[in-house]
C-alpha positions in Angstrom: 31.8 -5.6 5.7 28.9 -7.2 4.5 27.7 -8.6 7.8 23.8 -8.9 8.4 22.4 -8.5 12.0 18.9 -8.2 12.7 18.3 -5.3 15.3 15.8 -3.1 16.5 15.0 0.3 15.0 15.2 2.9 17.9 14.6 6.3 16.5 14.7 8.7 13.0 17.1 11.0 12.5 18.9 13.8 10.2 19.4 12.7 6.8 16.5 10.2 6.7 18.1 7.3 8.0 16.6 5.0 11.6 19.2 4.7 14.5 19.7 1.4 16.0 22.5 -0.6 17.6 24.7 -3.7 16.6 25.1 -6.6 18.7 28.3 -5.0 20.3 26.4 -1.8 20.8 28.0 0.3 17.8 25.3 3.0 16.6 24.3 1.9 12.8 22.4 3.9 10.3 19.8 2.2 8.2 17.6 3.9 5.4 14.0 3.2 4.7 13.1 2.2 8.0 10.8 3.4 10.9 11.6 3.4 14.8 10.2 0.2 16.3 10.5 -2.1 13.1 12.7 -5.2 13.6 15.2 -5.5 10.8 17.6 -7.6 9.1 20.4 -5.4 8.1 23.2 -5.7 5.8 26.5 -3.1 7.0 28.3 -1.5 4.0 30.3 0.2 5.4 31.8 0.6 9.1 34.3 3.4 10.4 35.2 3.8 14.5 32.2 4.9 15.8 29.5 3.7 13.9 28.0 1.9 10.7 26.0 2.4 7.2 23.6 0.0 6.3 20.8 -1.5 3.9 17.8 -2.9 4.4 17.5 -6.5 3.9 14.4 -7.4 5.3 11.8 -6.4 8.0 11.0 -9.2 10.7 8.3 -6.6 12.1 6.8 -3.9 10.5 5.4 -0.5 12.4 2.1 0.2 11.9 2.5 3.8 10.1 4.3 2.4 7.4 3.3 2.7 3.8 3.8 1.5 0.5 5.8 3.9 -1.1 3.7 5.7 -4.3 7.1 6.2 -6.4 8.6 3.4 -8.2 12.2 4.8 -7.8 11.8 4.9 -3.7 14.7 2.6 -2.2 17.4 3.7 -4.1 17.3 7.1 -5.1 18.3 9.6 -2.4 16.2 12.5 -3.3 13.3 11.3 -0.7 13.4 10.0 2.4 9.7 9.3 4.3 8.0 8.1 1.7 7.1 4.9 3.4 5.6 7.0 6.3 2.4 7.8 7.9 2.5 11.7 7.3 1.6 12.6 9.9 4.1 10.6 11.8 6.3 11.6 9.6 5.8 15.2 10.6 6.0 14.3 14.4 9.3 12.4 13.5 10.2 16.0 12.0 10.0 17.2 15.2 11.8 14.5 17.7 14.7 14.7 14.8 14.7 18.9 15.5 15.2 18.4 19.2 17.4 16.1 18.7 19.8 18.0 16.5 19.1 20.9 19.2 20.6 19.3 22.3 23.3 17.7 21.0 24.9 20.0 18.5 23.6 23.2 20.0 23.8 21.6 23.6 20.8 23.1 24.6 18.9 21.0 27.3 15.5 21.8 26.7 15.1 23.5 23.2 11.5 24.9 22.6 9.8 23.1 19.6 6.8 23.9 18.0 4.4 22.0 16.2 6.1 21.0 12.8 3.3 22.1 10.2 2.8 19.9 7.0 2.1 21.0 3.8 -1.7 21.2 2.5 -0.1 19.0 -0.5 1.2 15.4 0.1 2.5 15.8 -2.9 3.5 18.5 -5.3 5.4 20.5 -2.8 9.0 21.2 -3.1 9.8 24.3 -5.3 13.8 22.8 -5.8 14.4 20.1 -7.0 18.6 19.5 -7.4 18.4 17.2 -10.6 22.0 15.4 -12.2 22.8 15.1 -16.1 23.3 12.0 -17.7 26.5 11.4 -20.0 22.9 11.6 -22.8 22.5 15.2 -21.3 18.9 13.7 -19.6 17.9 15.2 -16.5 18.2 12.4 -13.8 18.6 12.0 -10.3 21.2 9.9 -8.3 21.5 6.4 -7.3 21.6 6.9 -3.3 24.1 3.4 -3.4 25.9 3.8 -6.3 26.6 7.9 -6.5 25.7 7.7 -10.3 22.6 9.3 -12.5 19.2 7.1 -13.3 16.8 8.4 -15.4 13.4 9.9 -13.7 10.2 8.1 -14.8 8.2 9.8 -12.0 8.8 12.1 -8.9 5.9 13.4 -6.9 7.3 15.9 -4.4 8.3 18.9 -7.0 5.9 21.5 -8.0 3.5 20.0 -11.6 6.0 22.7 -13.2 8.8 21.2 -12.0 7.9 17.9 -12.8 6.8 18.7 -16.5 10.6 19.3 -17.0 
């Protein structure tokens, strides 16, 4: 593990990962990427049929990529698509639902309607899962270390939740 590869990201899948293929054809899941991007990745976990990798560097960037608003994005596990233009996120969510129904429910041509976006791109979530630090502070969990970290900002919860 720890090997690096340059791969093309083919699609987004459930859980916020981009899907690509390693040179030998094995599926690899990479967070914080967009389809069409070419990425240098580092394998961090390898299973028999797939691998999990982290993004090292982007060699080719999708035009729908944004600078994330949150300073915690990239290691916080709370949101997955903040680097993607909102309209592009919505279209990919339709693709993800369609793929899930085909693969898991064996529905060959599922009827999936257009994903309706929130009128508020930010501060729309009415539920957030916090963790508590040793000091008793509300925290989020680090995506890679699975350990709590103090949150300076979060742009997804409703303002009253954010005040907590």
